[in-house]
MARNU-513099 format. One record per residue (C-alpha): x, y, z; residue number from 1; residue in three letters. Coordinates in steps of 0.001 Angstrom, whole numbers, plus 524288, in hexadecimal, padded with zeros to 5 digits. Example, Ala and Ser with C-alpha at 12.3 -4.5 7.8 and 13.67 -1.06 7.14 Angstrom:
# MARNU-513099
- 8300C, 7EE6C, 81E78, 1, ALA
- 83566, 7FBDC, 81BE4, 2, SER
# end
This chain:
# MARNU-513099
- 58E7D, FC2EA, A586A, 1, MET
- 599AB, FC480, A61E0, 2, TYR
- 59D1E, FD286, A650C, 3, LYS
- 5AA2A, FCFAF, A6B8A, 4, ARG
- 5B36E, FC4B4, A6EEA, 5, ARG
- 5AF68, FBBB0, A7A03, 6, ALA
- 5B6D9, FBE98, A868F, 7, ARG
- 5BCA5, FB2C5, A8D68, 8, LEU
- 5C2F9, FB373, A9AC2, 9, LEU
- 5CB34, FA714, A9B62, 10, VAL
- 5D087, FA1CF, AA826, 11, VAL
- 5D693, F95EB, AAE83, 12, ALA
- 5D6B9, F93A3, ABD14, 13, VAL
- 5E4CA, F98A7, ABD56, 14, ASP
- 5ED08, FA011, AB37F, 15, ASP
- 5F28C, F944F, AAC48, 16, ASP
- 5F355, F9AAF, A9ED1, 17, GLY
- 5E756, F9482, A989C, 18, ARG
- 5DEF2, FA0C8, A994B, 19, ALA
- 5E99F, FA8D5, A92B8, 20, ARG
- 5EB57, F9E24, A8884, 21, MET
- 5DCBC, F9ED6, A8560, 22, VAL
- 5DDFA, FAD96, A83E5, 23, ARG
- 5E999, FAC10, A7AD0, 24, ASP
- 5E253, FA244, A725F, 25, LEU
- 5D699, FAB61, A71A7, 26, ALA
- 5DF2A, FB656, A6C4F, 27, LEU
- 5E0D0, FAEBE, A5F9C, 28, GLN
- 5D75C, FB031, A5438, 29, PRO
- 5CC92, FAC1A, A5293, 30, PRO
- 5CA8D, FAACA, A614B, 31, LEU
- 5CE6E, FB8F0, A639C, 32, SER
- 5C32E, FBD65, A5AFE, 33, GLU
- 5B95F, FB72E, A645D, 34, TRP
- 5BF9F, FB6C8, A71CF, 35, LEU
- 5C633, FBFC3, A7B7D, 36, GLU
- 5CCE4, FB7E2, A8622, 37, VAL
- 5D29C, FBC57, A9303, 38, ARG
- 5D98E, FB310, A9C2F, 39, PRO
- 5D7D7, FB460, AAADC, 40, ALA
- 5E2EB, FB099, AB416, 41, PRO
- 5DA3E, FA735, ABBB9, 42, SER
- 5CC0A, FA522, ABEF8, 43, MET
- 5CE9B, FAB36, ACC5A, 44, ARG
- 5D352, FB79B, AC590, 45, ASP
- 5C754, FB9BB, ABCFE, 46, VAL
- 5C221, FC740, AC03E, 47, ARG
- 5B43D, FCC84, ABEA3, 48, PRO
- 5B8D8, FD581, AB3B1, 49, GLU
- 5BE66, FC9AC, AAC70, 50, ASP
- 5B128, FC30D, AAD38, 51, LEU
- 5AA27, FCF72, AA8D8, 52, ALA
- 5B2B7, FCFC2, A9C9B, 53, TRP
- 5B14B, FC158, A9920, 54, ALA
- 5A695, FBAC3, A916B, 55, ASP
- 5AC00, FADA2, A9578, 56, LEU
- 5B42C, FA93E, AA105, 57, LEU
- 5BBA1, F9D44, A9C65, 58, VAL
- 5C1A5, F93EE, AA63F, 59, ALA
- 5CC00, F8BC0, A9F80, 60, VAL
- 5CA9D, F8055, AA8E1, 61, ASP
- 5C1E8, F7A88, AB365, 62, ALA
- 5C9E7, F8064, ABE8E, 63, ALA
- 5C781, F8E1C, AB96B, 64, ALA
- 5B922, F8B42, AB6B1, 65, ALA
- 5B706, F8781, AC4FB, 66, VAL
- 5BB3B, F9551, AC89C, 67, GLN
- 5B1F8, F9CAF, ABF74, 68, PHE
- 5ADCB, FA93C, AC64A, 69, PRO
- 5A062, FA863, ACC7F, 70, GLY
- 59CB9, FB60F, AC843, 71, LYS
- 59E7C, FBADC, ABA81, 72, ARG
- 59769, FC401, AB12B, 73, PRO
- 58C71, FBE13, AA914, 74, VAL
- 59439, FC0B1, A9CA0, 75, ASN
- 59F3B, FB79C, AA11F, 76, CYS
- 59C70, FA955, A9E42, 77, CYS
- 5A491, F9DF5, AA32A, 78, LEU
- 5AB9C, F9412, A9AAB, 79, LYS
- 5B384, F8851, A9F06, 80, ARG
- 5BE65, F82F5, A9692, 81, TRP
- 5C648, F7707, A9A40, 82, GLN
- 5D39F, F7A52, A94BA, 83, LEU
- 5DF33, F715D, A9724, 84, PRO
- 5E8CB, F75A2, AA18D, 85, ALA
- 5F267, F806E, A9EAE, 86, SER
- 5FE5E, F7AD7, A9809, 87, GLY
- 5F6C5, F6FA8, A91DC, 88, SER
- 5F9E7, F6DD9, A836B, 89, PRO
- 5EB2C, F6E03, A80C0, 90, ASP
- 5E76D, F7A85, A87D0, 91, VAL
- 5E92D, F83F3, A7C6B, 92, GLU
- 5E18D, F7B62, A72F4, 93, ALA
- 5D68C, F79BC, A7CD9, 94, ALA
- 5D5C2, F886B, A7F1C, 95, ALA
- 5D5E2, F8B30, A7076, 96, ALA
- 5CAF7, F8154, A6E69, 97, THR
- 5C2A6, F8794, A7907, 98, ALA
- 5C49B, F952F, A734B, 99, LEU
- 5C1D8, F90CF, A655A, 100, HIS
- 5B575, F89CD, A69B6, 101, CYS
- 5B0CF, F9625, A7070, 102, MET
- 5B385, F9E7D, A6479, 103, VAL
- 5AD3F, F946C, A5B9D, 104, GLY
- 5A0BC, F9571, A637A, 105, GLY
- 5A133, FA435, A62D3, 106, MET
- 5A31A, FA3CB, A540D, 107, ARG
- 59788, F9AD0, A5285, 108, MET
- 58EDE, FA3B1, A5AB7, 109, LEU
- 5932E, FAFAF, A5329, 110, SER
- 58F66, FA914, A4656, 111, ARG
- 58206, FA5FE, A4BF9, 112, LEU
- 58096, FB41E, A504B, 113, ASP
- 5844B, FB8DA, A42A9, 114, ALA
- 57A53, FAFCF, A3C48, 115, GLU
- 56F71, FB4EB, A4508, 116, GLU
- 572A2, FC338, A425B, 117, ALA
# end
């Protein structure tokens, strides 16, 4: 069973608005029941304390993923999303799909945990 919401640190290579958009989407139910999302200004600006807080460091595109920090706490896993460019008419739908898929997996695991208890 999950004890708290999963912590996602979301970042693009530069502050193009996609990380904040992901955060805003995650504030809506039912996503907000499962996720806590913080945007970072850019991958270059990710600080050690950000990584210590996060369960997952999410790069929203390949350019950001190339700049994943070499050192990070063991509790901070890496995830690569391939969102459309900022300003694309498809970017919000792609981000919502990625978030809902993540939460769907968490729901499934929590049901398995409940069945085993």
